[in-house]
C-alpha positions, 0 to 999 in steps of 0.5 A: 173477146170484148168489143175493144179487142175485136176493134184492135184486131180489125184495125191491125188487119186493116193496117196490114191490108192497106200497107200491102195494097198501097205498097203494090200500087206504089211499087207498080209506079215506082218500077216504071219510073226507076226502069225508065231512069235506068234506060234513059226514058221518062216513065209515067209523068202526066197523070198526077204529080210525078205520074203517081195516079197513073197506076190508079188509072191503069187499074180502073181501065183493066177492071172496067174493060170488056172481058173477052173469054175464048170459046174453047176454054174450061170456063170454071177453071179459067175463072178460078185460076186468077182468083186463086192467085190473087187470094193467095197473094192477099193472105200470105202476108198475115204472119209477117210482123210489120211493126212493134208492140205498144200499149193502148188503153192498157192493152198490148197491141202487136202489129201482126195479123196472125202469129201461129205455131207454124210461123213462116211455114205459112208463107211456104205453104201459100207459095205452094198453093199459088202455083195452082193458079198459074198451072190451072190458068195455062191448062184451062186456056185451051192454047199451046202457049199458055200451056207451055207457060204453065208447065214451065212455071210449075217446074220452076217454082218446084225447083226453087222452092226446095232451095228456098225452103232449105234456107228458111229451115236453116234460119229456123234451126238457128233461131230455135223457133218457127214463129216470126215474132221469135225470129225477130226477137232473137235478132234484137240482141246486139252482138257485143254489148249494148253499143254494137250492131244488132245480131241480124241473121244476115251475118251468120246466115249469109249463105242462107240469105243468098239462097233465099233471095235467089229463090225468092226472085225465081218464085215471083217469076221476075227477071232474069227468071221470067221464063213462064211468061217470056214474051219472045217465046210464049207471047205472054205465057200462062196469061196470054188468053186473059184480059180485063179484071182477070189479067189485073188479078194476075198482075196484082198477085205478082207485084204483091208477092214481090212485096211479101217476099221482100218483107219475109227477107227482112223478117228472116235476115234483117231484124224485121221492124227492129231498130233503135227506139227513142222519143215519146211513146207515140214515136216509139210505136211508129218507128218500127213501122218506118224501119220495116218499110225502109228495109222492105223498099230496099229489097224491092229496089233490088227486084227492080234493079235486076229487071232493068239490068239482067237478061233472061236465063236460058231454061236449061241453065235455069233448072241447072242452077236450081237442082245442081247448085242451090239444092246441094248448097241448101242441104249442106248449109242446113247440116252445118247450121245444125252442127253449129247450134249443137256445138253452141249449146253443148260447149262454152263460149271460150271453148268455141273461140279456142277451136275456131282460132285453132281452125283459122291457124290451120287454114292459114298454114295450109294456105301458105304451104300449098304452093310448096307442095304443088308438083306442077311444072313452074310451081313453087319456084321451079320452072321445070326447065332442068338444073339451069332452069333453061327451057327445053329445046324446041323440036326440029323438023327434017331440015333442022328448022325448029318447030313451034311449041304446042298451042303456039301460033306459027310465026307468033 
């Protein structure tokens, strides 16, 4: 590798770092402003235009604040836990393409830090490692509330990571590759000709998208899945005993994970940085980055919207949703996706359309015949009242007075 190649790699990495870190600062400000508007408040509006510098001021305050360490903590693990969370959040975005390809001085530049064979499995692996930072923080704090928060977090992340991984596996099977670049390229081809909408995975993989996004909200521990740091129950959860720069690392990791999983959602289901290109070469190089930022911001807004509107789930219902609903649906959808891919590869398109039309006709006929086959009283036009259709006579008591029907109020 010569000096120019090294410089290109350095600039691409620096661009991704600035995009994610700057996006995190804007997200913190934007969430406070949007939630304030939704709750008829003002939000940060003093420091800088529209309060834009408030995030920088808060970050500087946290990093220069006096650090308080409780006396009964395991100091090595206590210090290592926030570092693990922050570092994992920083390196997760390396495999996400945040722009297209263009040429500079005869060299092809791809706006993606790393495109390994394992592809987006890197994101799942880093998410699994990130759990350790939260669990170790709760265990090393030497307090019962952080410990409960760490246990809750580990159980929640393991539960929802399974369903989220199955949703990602379905996309891998459908696209035929693990690489993020191949998944984005597969979504660039339009559905029906060059004039139609692009073939985003959102359309054929709608159940996988729903499962993945719910799992992403739970993975980031955002409302309504913020049980590990429920302030009404656990004070602040796993980071109750943290302050200063260590707390800022947890804070930074949470918001950076929101941006990363929003970007992964865009990459898997909405074409990544793909979009219509036009104009001079410089504009064609910038437009994919703009498309990627706009799509990612749309999902970030959904994260904020959920926080402002939904109440926190009860913990048993949280676990039931992950194990009893999302996990079986994820397994079923992976099997159906594999079946559809095999059929698509082994049969002609006309044959597939013919069988799909036949299945649709059978489903429509069964839907129309279902009321006629229902034997319940009152179904299919029969009210169950005998030949004349009259109601059965009311039962009478000892004095000949009619008694009310079951589940009918007296004197109603």
